[in-house]
mmCIF file of the N, C-alpha and C atoms, coordinates in Angstrom:
data_MODEL
# 
_entry.id   MODEL 
# 
loop_
_atom_site.group_PDB 
_atom_site.id 
_atom_site.type_symbol 
_atom_site.label_atom_id 
_atom_site.label_alt_id 
_atom_site.label_comp_id 
_atom_site.label_asym_id 
_atom_site.label_entity_id 
_atom_site.label_seq_id 
_atom_site.pdbx_PDB_ins_code 
_atom_site.Cartn_x 
_atom_site.Cartn_y 
_atom_site.Cartn_z 
_atom_site.occupancy 
_atom_site.B_iso_or_equiv 
_atom_site.pdbx_formal_charge 
_atom_site.auth_seq_id 
_atom_site.auth_comp_id 
_atom_site.auth_asym_id 
_atom_site.auth_atom_id 
_atom_site.pdbx_PDB_model_num 
ATOM 1   N N  . MET A 1 1  ? 100.230 79.389  80.261 1.00 0.00 ? 1  MET A N  1 
ATOM 2   C CA . MET A 1 1  ? 101.466 78.669  80.440 1.00 0.00 ? 1  MET A CA 1 
ATOM 3   C C  . MET A 1 1  ? 102.106 78.334  79.090 1.00 0.00 ? 1  MET A C  1 
ATOM 4   N N  . GLU A 1 2  ? 101.278 77.971  78.102 1.00 0.00 ? 2  GLU A N  1 
ATOM 5   C CA . GLU A 1 2  ? 101.802 77.648  76.774 1.00 0.00 ? 2  GLU A CA 1 
ATOM 6   C C  . GLU A 1 2  ? 102.456 78.867  76.143 1.00 0.00 ? 2  GLU A C  1 
ATOM 7   N N  . GLU A 1 3  ? 101.860 80.016  76.388 1.00 0.00 ? 3  GLU A N  1 
ATOM 8   C CA . GLU A 1 3  ? 102.401 81.253  75.842 1.00 0.00 ? 3  GLU A CA 1 
ATOM 9   C C  . GLU A 1 3  ? 103.808 81.511  76.401 1.00 0.00 ? 3  GLU A C  1 
ATOM 10  N N  . TYR A 1 4  ? 103.968 81.245  77.687 1.00 0.00 ? 4  TYR A N  1 
ATOM 11  C CA . TYR A 1 4  ? 105.257 81.416  78.338 1.00 0.00 ? 4  TYR A CA 1 
ATOM 12  C C  . TYR A 1 4  ? 106.302 80.493  77.702 1.00 0.00 ? 4  TYR A C  1 
ATOM 13  N N  . GLN A 1 5  ? 105.911 79.254  77.447 1.00 0.00 ? 5  GLN A N  1 
ATOM 14  C CA . GLN A 1 5  ? 106.825 78.289  76.833 1.00 0.00 ? 5  GLN A CA 1 
ATOM 15  C C  . GLN A 1 5  ? 107.226 78.737  75.420 1.00 0.00 ? 5  GLN A C  1 
ATOM 16  N N  . GLY A 1 6  ? 106.274 79.308  74.695 1.00 0.00 ? 6  GLY A N  1 
ATOM 17  C CA . GLY A 1 6  ? 106.564 79.790  73.343 1.00 0.00 ? 6  GLY A CA 1 
ATOM 18  C C  . GLY A 1 6  ? 107.541 80.949  73.352 1.00 0.00 ? 6  GLY A C  1 
ATOM 19  N N  . VAL A 1 7  ? 107.355 81.869  74.292 1.00 0.00 ? 7  VAL A N  1 
ATOM 20  C CA . VAL A 1 7  ? 108.266 83.009  74.424 1.00 0.00 ? 7  VAL A CA 1 
ATOM 21  C C  . VAL A 1 7  ? 109.652 82.509  74.838 1.00 0.00 ? 7  VAL A C  1 
ATOM 22  N N  . ARG A 1 8  ? 109.659 81.581  75.787 1.00 0.00 ? 8  ARG A N  1 
ATOM 23  C CA . ARG A 1 8  ? 110.927 81.018  76.261 1.00 0.00 ? 8  ARG A CA 1 
ATOM 24  C C  . ARG A 1 8  ? 111.690 80.356  75.111 1.00 0.00 ? 8  ARG A C  1 
ATOM 25  N N  . LYS A 1 9  ? 110.986 79.594  74.297 1.00 0.00 ? 9  LYS A N  1 
ATOM 26  C CA . LYS A 1 9  ? 111.605 78.923  73.142 1.00 0.00 ? 9  LYS A CA 1 
ATOM 27  C C  . LYS A 1 9  ? 112.156 79.963  72.157 1.00 0.00 ? 9  LYS A C  1 
ATOM 28  N N  . SER A 1 10 ? 111.394 80.999  71.900 1.00 0.00 ? 10 SER A N  1 
ATOM 29  C CA . SER A 1 10 ? 111.834 82.051  70.982 1.00 0.00 ? 10 SER A CA 1 
ATOM 30  C C  . SER A 1 10 ? 113.095 82.743  71.494 1.00 0.00 ? 10 SER A C  1 
ATOM 31  N N  . LEU A 1 11 ? 113.111 83.048  72.787 1.00 0.00 ? 11 LEU A N  1 
ATOM 32  C CA . LEU A 1 11 ? 114.290 83.684  73.366 1.00 0.00 ? 11 LEU A CA 1 
ATOM 33  C C  . LEU A 1 11 ? 115.499 82.757  73.318 1.00 0.00 ? 11 LEU A C  1 
ATOM 34  N N  . TRP A 1 12 ? 115.271 81.493  73.591 1.00 0.00 ? 12 TRP A N  1 
ATOM 35  C CA . TRP A 1 12 ? 116.370 80.525  73.544 1.00 0.00 ? 12 TRP A CA 1 
ATOM 36  C C  . TRP A 1 12 ? 116.933 80.418  72.120 1.00 0.00 ? 12 TRP A C  1 
ATOM 37  N N  . ASP A 1 13 ? 116.061 80.419  71.127 1.00 0.00 ? 13 ASP A N  1 
ATOM 38  C CA . ASP A 1 13 ? 116.507 80.390  69.731 1.00 0.00 ? 13 ASP A CA 1 
ATOM 39  C C  . ASP A 1 13 ? 117.343 81.624  69.402 1.00 0.00 ? 13 ASP A C  1 
ATOM 40  N N  . LEU A 1 14 ? 116.941 82.781  69.925 1.00 0.00 ? 14 LEU A N  1 
ATOM 41  C CA . LEU A 1 14 ? 117.704 84.001  69.698 1.00 0.00 ? 14 LEU A CA 1 
ATOM 42  C C  . LEU A 1 14 ? 119.099 83.906  70.325 1.00 0.00 ? 14 LEU A C  1 
ATOM 43  N N  . VAL A 1 15 ? 119.155 83.363  71.536 1.00 0.00 ? 15 VAL A N  1 
ATOM 44  C CA . VAL A 1 15 ? 120.444 83.214  72.223 1.00 0.00 ? 15 VAL A CA 1 
ATOM 45  C C  . VAL A 1 15 ? 121.348 82.268  71.432 1.00 0.00 ? 15 VAL A C  1 
ATOM 46  N N  . GLU A 1 16 ? 120.808 81.156  70.984 1.00 0.00 ? 16 GLU A N  1 
ATOM 47  C CA . GLU A 1 16 ? 121.603 80.203  70.208 1.00 0.00 ? 16 GLU A CA 1 
ATOM 48  C C  . GLU A 1 16 ? 122.081 80.830  68.901 1.00 0.00 ? 16 GLU A C  1 
ATOM 49  N N  . GLY A 1 17 ? 121.209 81.593  68.267 1.00 0.00 ? 17 GLY A N  1 
ATOM 50  C CA . GLY A 1 17 ? 121.593 82.274  67.032 1.00 0.00 ? 17 GLY A CA 1 
ATOM 51  C C  . GLY A 1 17 ? 122.706 83.281  67.284 1.00 0.00 ? 17 GLY A C  1 
ATOM 52  N N  . GLN A 1 18 ? 122.601 83.996  68.383 1.00 0.00 ? 18 GLN A N  1 
ATOM 53  C CA . GLN A 1 18 ? 123.638 84.969  68.744 1.00 0.00 ? 18 GLN A CA 1 
ATOM 54  C C  . GLN A 1 18 ? 124.966 84.263  68.996 1.00 0.00 ? 18 GLN A C  1 
ATOM 55  N N  . GLU A 1 19 ? 124.940 83.133  69.658 1.00 0.00 ? 19 GLU A N  1 
ATOM 56  C CA . GLU A 1 19 ? 126.166 82.376  69.917 1.00 0.00 ? 19 GLU A CA 1 
ATOM 57  C C  . GLU A 1 19 ? 126.802 81.907  68.603 1.00 0.00 ? 19 GLU A C  1 
ATOM 58  N N  . ARG A 1 20 ? 125.985 81.445  67.671 1.00 0.00 ? 20 ARG A N  1 
ATOM 59  C CA . ARG A 1 20 ? 126.505 81.024  66.366 1.00 0.00 ? 20 ARG A CA 1 
ATOM 60  C C  . ARG A 1 20 ? 127.124 82.215  65.631 1.00 0.00 ? 20 ARG A C  1 
ATOM 61  N N  . ASN A 1 21 ? 126.444 83.367  65.689 1.00 0.00 ? 21 ASN A N  1 
ATOM 62  C CA . ASN A 1 21 ? 126.966 84.566  65.036 1.00 0.00 ? 21 ASN A CA 1 
ATOM 63  C C  . ASN A 1 21 ? 128.301 84.997  65.634 1.00 0.00 ? 21 ASN A C  1 
ATOM 64  N N  . MET A 1 22 ? 128.412 84.946  66.951 1.00 0.00 ? 22 MET A N  1 
ATOM 65  C CA . MET A 1 22 ? 129.659 85.332  67.616 1.00 0.00 ? 22 MET A CA 1 
ATOM 66  C C  . MET A 1 22 ? 130.794 84.384  67.226 1.00 0.00 ? 22 MET A C  1 
ATOM 67  N N  . ALA A 1 23 ? 130.503 83.098  67.171 1.00 0.00 ? 23 ALA A N  1 
ATOM 68  C CA . ALA A 1 23 ? 131.525 82.125  66.779 1.00 0.00 ? 23 ALA A CA 1 
ATOM 69  C C  . ALA A 1 23 ? 131.975 82.381  65.345 1.00 0.00 ? 23 ALA A C  1 
ATOM 70  N N  . GLN A 1 24 ? 131.025 82.686  64.473 1.00 0.00 ? 24 GLN A N  1 
ATOM 71  C CA . GLN A 1 24 ? 131.358 82.964  63.082 1.00 0.00 ? 24 GLN A CA 1 
ATOM 72  C C  . GLN A 1 24 ? 132.193 84.243  62.977 1.00 0.00 ? 24 GLN A C  1 
ATOM 73  N N  . LEU A 1 25 ? 131.845 85.267  63.727 1.00 0.00 ? 25 LEU A N  1 
ATOM 74  C CA . LEU A 1 25 ? 132.624 86.506  63.716 1.00 0.00 ? 25 LEU A CA 1 
ATOM 75  C C  . LEU A 1 25 ? 134.047 86.279  64.220 1.00 0.00 ? 25 LEU A C  1 
ATOM 76  N N  . GLU A 1 26 ? 134.212 85.424  65.206 1.00 0.00 ? 26 GLU A N  1 
ATOM 77  C CA . GLU A 1 26 ? 135.553 85.109  65.694 1.00 0.00 ? 26 GLU A CA 1 
ATOM 78  C C  . GLU A 1 26 ? 136.372 84.421  64.608 1.00 0.00 ? 26 GLU A C  1 
ATOM 79  N N  . ARG A 1 27 ? 135.744 83.486  63.877 1.00 0.00 ? 27 ARG A N  1 
ATOM 80  C CA . ARG A 1 27 ? 136.451 82.801  62.785 1.00 0.00 ? 27 ARG A CA 1 
ATOM 81  C C  . ARG A 1 27 ? 136.843 83.787  61.690 1.00 0.00 ? 27 ARG A C  1 
ATOM 82  N N  . ILE A 1 28 ? 135.930 84.693  61.367 1.00 0.00 ? 28 ILE A N  1 
ATOM 83  C CA . ILE A 1 28 ? 136.218 85.703  60.343 1.00 0.00 ? 28 ILE A CA 1 
ATOM 84  C C  . ILE A 1 28 ? 137.355 86.607  60.803 1.00 0.00 ? 28 ILE A C  1 
ATOM 85  N N  . GLY A 1 29 ? 137.318 87.023  62.061 1.00 0.00 ? 29 GLY A N  1 
ATOM 86  C CA . GLY A 1 29 ? 138.375 87.876  62.599 1.00 0.00 ? 29 GLY A CA 1 
ATOM 87  C C  . GLY A 1 29 ? 139.725 87.193  62.552 1.00 0.00 ? 29 GLY A C  1 
ATOM 88  N N  . THR A 1 30 ? 139.765 85.921  62.901 1.00 0.00 ? 30 THR A N  1 
ATOM 89  C CA . THR A 1 30 ? 141.014 85.166  62.864 1.00 0.00 ? 30 THR A CA 1 
ATOM 90  C C  . THR A 1 30 ? 141.532 85.066  61.437 1.00 0.00 ? 30 THR A C  1 
ATOM 91  N N  . ALA A 1 31 ? 140.642 84.781  60.499 1.00 0.00 ? 31 ALA A N  1 
ATOM 92  C CA . ALA A 1 31 ? 141.049 84.681  59.099 1.00 0.00 ? 31 ALA A CA 1 
ATOM 93  C C  . ALA A 1 31 ? 141.583 86.017  58.593 1.00 0.00 ? 31 ALA A C  1 
ATOM 94  N N  . MET A 1 32 ? 140.939 87.105  58.978 1.00 0.00 ? 32 MET A N  1 
ATOM 95  C CA . MET A 1 32 ? 141.401 88.434  58.540 1.00 0.00 ? 32 MET A CA 1 
ATOM 96  C C  . MET A 1 32 ? 142.760 88.758  59.141 1.00 0.00 ? 32 MET A C  1 
ATOM 97  N N  . GLU A 1 33 ? 142.967 88.443  60.403 1.00 0.00 ? 33 GLU A N  1 
ATOM 98  C CA . GLU A 1 33 ? 144.262 88.695  61.034 1.00 0.00 ? 33 GLU A CA 1 
ATOM 99  C C  . GLU A 1 33 ? 145.360 87.902  60.347 1.00 0.00 ? 33 GLU A C  1 
ATOM 100 N N  . GLN A 1 34 ? 145.069 86.640  60.011 1.00 0.00 ? 34 GLN A N  1 
ATOM 101 C CA . GLN A 1 34 ? 146.065 85.819  59.322 1.00 0.00 ? 34 GLN A CA 1 
ATOM 102 C C  . GLN A 1 34 ? 146.369 86.390  57.947 1.00 0.00 ? 34 GLN A C  1 
ATOM 103 N N  . ARG A 1 35 ? 145.336 86.801  57.221 1.00 0.00 ? 35 ARG A N  1 
ATOM 104 C CA . ARG A 1 35 ? 145.546 87.341  55.877 1.00 0.00 ? 35 ARG A CA 1 
ATOM 105 C C  . ARG A 1 35 ? 146.327 88.638  55.945 1.00 0.00 ? 35 ARG A C  1 
ATOM 106 N N  . TRP A 1 36 ? 145.936 89.547  56.839 1.00 0.00 ? 36 TRP A N  1 
ATOM 107 C CA . TRP A 1 36 ? 146.648 90.814  56.962 1.00 0.00 ? 36 TRP A CA 1 
ATOM 108 C C  . TRP A 1 36 ? 148.081 90.584  57.407 1.00 0.00 ? 36 TRP A C  1 
ATOM 109 N N  . GLY A 1 37 ? 148.278 89.605  58.277 1.00 0.00 ? 37 GLY A N  1 
ATOM 110 C CA . GLY A 1 37 ? 149.625 89.282  58.722 1.00 0.00 ? 37 GLY A CA 1 
ATOM 111 C C  . GLY A 1 37 ? 150.473 88.801  57.560 1.00 0.00 ? 37 GLY A C  1 
ATOM 112 N N  . LEU A 1 38 ? 149.895 87.944  56.720 1.00 0.00 ? 38 LEU A N  1 
ATOM 113 C CA . LEU A 1 38 ? 150.618 87.445  55.551 1.00 0.00 ? 38 LEU A CA 1 
ATOM 114 C C  . LEU A 1 38 ? 150.858 88.560  54.546 1.00 0.00 ? 38 LEU A C  1 
ATOM 115 N N  . GLU A 1 39 ? 149.873 89.439  54.348 1.00 0.00 ? 39 GLU A N  1 
ATOM 116 C CA . GLU A 1 39 ? 150.053 90.555  53.428 1.00 0.00 ? 39 GLU A CA 1 
ATOM 117 C C  . GLU A 1 39 ? 151.167 91.470  53.920 1.00 0.00 ? 39 GLU A C  1 
ATOM 118 N N  . GLY A 1 40 ? 151.243 91.664  55.228 1.00 0.00 ? 40 GLY A N  1 
ATOM 119 C CA . GLY A 1 40 ? 152.297 92.494  55.794 1.00 0.00 ? 40 GLY A CA 1 
ATOM 120 C C  . GLY A 1 40 ? 153.666 91.898  55.533 1.00 0.00 ? 40 GLY A C  1 
ATOM 121 N N  . VAL A 1 41 ? 153.786 90.572  55.624 1.00 0.00 ? 41 VAL A N  1 
ATOM 122 C CA . VAL A 1 41 ? 155.055 89.895  55.357 1.00 0.00 ? 41 VAL A CA 1 
ATOM 123 C C  . VAL A 1 41 ? 155.413 90.040  53.888 1.00 0.00 ? 41 VAL A C  1 
ATOM 124 N N  . VAL A 1 42 ? 154.437 89.850  53.011 1.00 0.00 ? 42 VAL A N  1 
ATOM 125 C CA . VAL A 1 42 ? 154.681 89.961  51.571 1.00 0.00 ? 42 VAL A CA 1 
ATOM 126 C C  . VAL A 1 42 ? 155.086 91.381  51.218 1.00 0.00 ? 42 VAL A C  1 
ATOM 127 N N  . LYS A 1 43 ? 154.365 92.377  51.747 1.00 0.00 ? 43 LYS A N  1 
ATOM 128 C CA . LYS A 1 43 ? 154.692 93.773  51.445 1.00 0.00 ? 43 LYS A CA 1 
ATOM 129 C C  . LYS A 1 43 ? 156.070 94.128  51.974 1.00 0.00 ? 43 LYS A C  1 
ATOM 130 N N  . LYS A 1 44 ? 156.434 93.604  53.142 1.00 0.00 ? 44 LYS A N  1 
ATOM 131 C CA . LYS A 1 44 ? 157.751 93.872  53.704 1.00 0.00 ? 44 LYS A CA 1 
ATOM 132 C C  . LYS A 1 44 ? 158.825 93.284  52.795 1.00 0.00 ? 44 LYS A C  1 
ATOM 133 N N  . GLU A 1 45 ? 158.619 92.054  52.328 1.00 0.00 ? 45 GLU A N  1 
ATOM 134 C CA . GLU A 1 45 ? 159.581 91.427  51.426 1.00 0.00 ? 45 GLU A CA 1 
ATOM 135 C C  . GLU A 1 45 ? 159.686 92.210  50.123 1.00 0.00 ? 45 GLU A C  1 
ATOM 136 N N  . GLU A 1 46 ? 158.545 92.667  49.600 1.00 0.00 ? 46 GLU A N  1 
ATOM 137 C CA . GLU A 1 46 ? 158.560 93.449  48.365 1.00 0.00 ? 46 GLU A CA 1 
ATOM 138 C C  . GLU A 1 46 ? 159.323 94.753  48.560 1.00 0.00 ? 46 GLU A C  1 
ATOM 139 N N  . SER A 1 47 ? 159.117 95.417  49.682 1.00 0.00 ? 47 SER A N  1 
ATOM 140 C CA . SER A 1 47 ? 159.806 96.681  49.911 1.00 0.00 ? 47 SER A CA 1 
ATOM 141 C C  . SER A 1 47 ? 161.304 96.449  50.098 1.00 0.00 ? 47 SER A C  1 
ATOM 142 N N  . GLU A 1 48 ? 161.686 95.329  50.708 1.00 0.00 ? 48 GLU A N  1 
ATOM 143 C CA . GLU A 1 48 ? 163.106 95.002  50.837 1.00 0.00 ? 48 GLU A CA 1 
ATOM 144 C C  . GLU A 1 48 ? 163.713 94.728  49.466 1.00 0.00 ? 48 GLU A C  1 
ATOM 145 N N  . ASP A 1 49 ? 162.967 94.026  48.603 1.00 0.00 ? 49 ASP A N  1 
ATOM 146 C CA . ASP A 1 49 ? 163.440 93.761  47.244 1.00 0.00 ? 49 ASP A CA 1 
ATOM 147 C C  . ASP A 1 49 ? 163.592 95.060  46.471 1.00 0.00 ? 49 ASP A C  1 
ATOM 148 N N  . ASP A 1 50 ? 162.633 95.969  46.626 1.00 0.00 ? 50 ASP A N  1 
ATOM 149 C CA . ASP A 1 50 ? 162.706 97.270  45.955 1.00 0.00 ? 50 ASP A CA 1 
ATOM 150 C C  . ASP A 1 50 ? 163.928 98.050  46.429 1.00 0.00 ? 50 ASP A C  1 
ATOM 151 N N  . ALA A 1 51 ? 164.205 97.993  47.713 1.00 0.00 ? 51 ALA A N  1 
ATOM 152 C CA . ALA A 1 51 ? 165.357 98.706  48.258 1.00 0.00 ? 51 ALA A CA 1 
ATOM 153 C C  . ALA A 1 51 ? 166.652 98.123  47.693 1.00 0.00 ? 51 ALA A C  1 
ATOM 154 N N  . LYS A 1 52 ? 166.714 96.811  47.569 1.00 0.00 ? 52 LYS A N  1 
ATOM 155 C CA . LYS A 1 52 ? 167.909 96.177  47.002 1.00 0.00 ? 52 LYS A CA 1 
ATOM 156 C C  . LYS A 1 52 ? 168.081 96.580  45.539 1.00 0.00 ? 52 LYS A C  1 
ATOM 157 N N  . ARG A 1 53 ? 166.964 96.616  44.790 1.00 0.00 ? 53 ARG A N  1 
ATOM 158 C CA . ARG A 1 53 ? 167.035 96.994  43.376 1.00 0.00 ? 53 ARG A CA 1 
ATOM 159 C C  . ARG A 1 53 ? 167.515 98.435  43.222 1.00 0.00 ? 53 ARG A C  1 
ATOM 160 N N  . SER A 1 54 ? 167.068 99.316  44.090 1.00 0.00 ? 54 SER A N  1 
ATOM 161 C CA . SER A 1 54 ? 167.465 100.718 43.954 1.00 0.00 ? 54 SER A CA 1 
ATOM 162 C C  . SER A 1 54 ? 168.949 100.883 44.282 1.00 0.00 ? 54 SER A C  1 
ATOM 163 N N  . LYS A 1 55 ? 169.482 100.054 45.151 1.00 0.00 ? 55 LYS A N  1 
ATOM 164 C CA . LYS A 1 55 ? 170.910 100.111 45.465 1.00 0.00 ? 55 LYS A CA 1 
ATOM 165 C C  . LYS A 1 55 ? 171.748 99.566  44.318 1.00 0.00 ? 55 LYS A C  1 
ATOM 166 N N  . ASP A 1 56 ? 171.212 98.573  43.591 1.00 0.00 ? 56 ASP A N  1 
ATOM 167 C CA . ASP A 1 56 ? 171.943 97.953  42.485 1.00 0.00 ? 56 ASP A CA 1 
ATOM 168 C C  . ASP A 1 56 ? 172.006 98.860  41.265 1.00 0.00 ? 56 ASP A C  1 
ATOM 169 N N  . GLY A 1 57 ? 171.178 99.842  41.188 1.00 0.00 ? 57 GLY A N  1 
ATOM 170 C CA . GLY A 1 57 ? 171.139 100.739 40.041 1.00 0.00 ? 57 GLY A CA 1 
ATOM 171 C C  . GLY A 1 57 ? 170.174 100.234 38.991 1.00 0.00 ? 57 GLY A C  1 
ATOM 172 N N  . PRO A 1 58 ? 170.131 100.923 37.839 1.00 0.00 ? 58 PRO A N  1 
ATOM 173 C CA . PRO A 1 58 ? 169.183 100.524 36.793 1.00 0.00 ? 58 PRO A CA 1 
ATOM 174 C C  . PRO A 1 58 ? 169.536 99.150  36.232 1.00 0.00 ? 58 PRO A C  1 
ATOM 175 N N  . ARG A 1 59 ? 168.502 98.411  35.938 1.00 0.00 ? 59 ARG A N  1 
ATOM 176 C CA . ARG A 1 59 ? 168.683 97.086  35.335 1.00 0.00 ? 59 ARG A CA 1 
ATOM 177 C C  . ARG A 1 59 ? 168.282 97.137  33.878 1.00 0.00 ? 59 ARG A C  1 
ATOM 178 N N  . GLU A 1 60 ? 168.833 96.210  33.117 1.00 0.00 ? 60 GLU A N  1 
ATOM 179 C CA . GLU A 1 60 ? 168.461 96.144  31.706 1.00 0.00 ? 60 GLU A CA 1 
ATOM 180 C C  . GLU A 1 60 ? 167.256 95.244  31.548 1.00 0.00 ? 60 GLU A C  1 
ATOM 181 N N  . SER A 1 61 ? 166.385 95.649  30.661 1.00 0.00 ? 61 SER A N  1 
ATOM 182 C CA . SER A 1 61 ? 165.221 94.846  30.339 1.00 0.00 ? 61 SER A CA 1 
ATOM 183 C C  . SER A 1 61 ? 165.683 93.638  29.539 1.00 0.00 ? 61 SER A C  1 
ATOM 184 N N  . GLN A 1 62 ? 165.192 92.469  29.852 1.00 0.00 ? 62 GLN A N  1 
ATOM 185 C CA . GLN A 1 62 ? 165.615 91.264  29.148 1.00 0.00 ? 62 GLN A CA 1 
ATOM 186 C C  . GLN A 1 62 ? 165.121 91.265  27.710 1.00 0.00 ? 62 GLN A C  1 
ATOM 187 N N  . GLU A 1 63 ? 163.980 91.862  27.452 1.00 0.00 ? 63 GLU A N  1 
ATOM 188 C CA . GLU A 1 63 ? 163.418 91.850  26.109 1.00 0.00 ? 63 GLU A CA 1 
ATOM 189 C C  . GLU A 1 63 ? 164.094 92.870  25.203 1.00 0.00 ? 63 GLU A C  1 
ATOM 190 N N  . GLU A 1 64 ? 164.309 94.077  25.690 1.00 0.00 ? 64 GLU A N  1 
ATOM 191 C CA . GLU A 1 64 ? 164.769 95.147  24.841 1.00 0.00 ? 64 GLU A CA 1 
ATOM 192 C C  . GLU A 1 64 ? 166.267 95.433  25.001 1.00 0.00 ? 64 GLU A C  1 
ATOM 193 N N  . GLY A 1 65 ? 166.867 95.018  26.094 1.00 0.00 ? 65 GLY A N  1 
ATOM 194 C CA . GLY A 1 65 ? 168.278 95.299  26.313 1.00 0.00 ? 65 GLY A CA 1 
ATOM 195 C C  . GLY A 1 65 ? 168.548 96.738  26.687 1.00 0.00 ? 65 GLY A C  1 
ATOM 196 N N  . THR A 1 66 ? 167.530 97.434  27.197 1.00 0.00 ? 66 THR A N  1 
ATOM 197 C CA . THR A 1 66 ? 167.699 98.830  27.616 1.00 0.00 ? 66 THR A CA 1 
ATOM 198 C C  . THR A 1 66 ? 167.470 98.911  29.116 1.00 0.00 ? 66 THR A C  1 
ATOM 199 N N  . PRO A 1 67 ? 168.066 99.885  29.756 1.00 0.00 ? 67 PRO A N  1 
ATOM 200 C CA . PRO A 1 67 ? 167.814 100.020 31.193 1.00 0.00 ? 67 PRO A CA 1 
ATOM 201 C C  . PRO A 1 67 ? 166.333 100.246 31.472 1.00 0.00 ? 67 PRO A C  1 
ATOM 202 N N  . SER A 1 68 ? 165.831 99.573  32.491 1.00 0.00 ? 68 SER A N  1 
ATOM 203 C CA . SER A 1 68 ? 164.404 99.657  32.789 1.00 0.00 ? 68 SER A CA 1 
ATOM 204 C C  . SER A 1 68 ? 164.014 101.015 33.356 1.00 0.00 ? 68 SER A C  1 
ATOM 205 N N  . SER A 1 69 ? 164.967 101.763 33.914 1.00 0.00 ? 69 SER A N  1 
ATOM 206 C CA . SER A 1 69 ? 164.625 103.065 34.491 1.00 0.00 ? 69 SER A CA 1 
ATOM 207 C C  . SER A 1 69 ? 164.989 104.206 33.553 1.00 0.00 ? 69 SER A C  1 
ATOM 208 N N  . ALA A 1 70 ? 165.392 103.909 32.311 1.00 0.00 ? 70 ALA A N  1 
ATOM 209 C CA . ALA A 1 70 ? 165.767 104.970 31.370 1.00 0.00 ? 70 ALA A CA 1 
ATOM 210 C C  . ALA A 1 70 ? 164.532 105.741 30.926 1.00 0.00 ? 70 ALA A C  1 
ATOM 211 N N  . SER A 1 71 ? 164.703 107.027 30.753 1.00 0.00 ? 71 SER A N  1 
ATOM 212 C CA . SER A 1 71 ? 163.573 107.844 30.281 1.00 0.00 ? 71 SER A CA 1 
ATOM 213 C C  . SER A 1 71 ? 163.759 108.158 28.811 1.00 0.00 ? 71 SER A C  1 
ATOM 214 N N  . CYS A 1 72 ? 162.666 108.423 28.128 1.00 0.00 ? 72 CYS A N  1 
ATOM 215 C CA . CYS A 1 72 ? 162.701 108.672 26.693 1.00 0.00 ? 72 CYS A CA 1 
ATOM 216 C C  . CYS A 1 72 ? 163.041 110.081 26.369 1.00 0.00 ? 72 CYS A C  1 
# 
């Protein structure tokens, strides 16, 4: 009977550990979705800024006073 109780306790510990692991994986998944979602917003804004810059034409560098897209 004691052996049965020991096995039962071990199995219960495994189940509890699995539940903790699943909860942790859900938190990680949520964090990754939020981060990827934010990265997508940032990349979209960057690509919109790039599109606006390309429409405006070459810009002058503030340091050198030369167009930033000029070739040597």
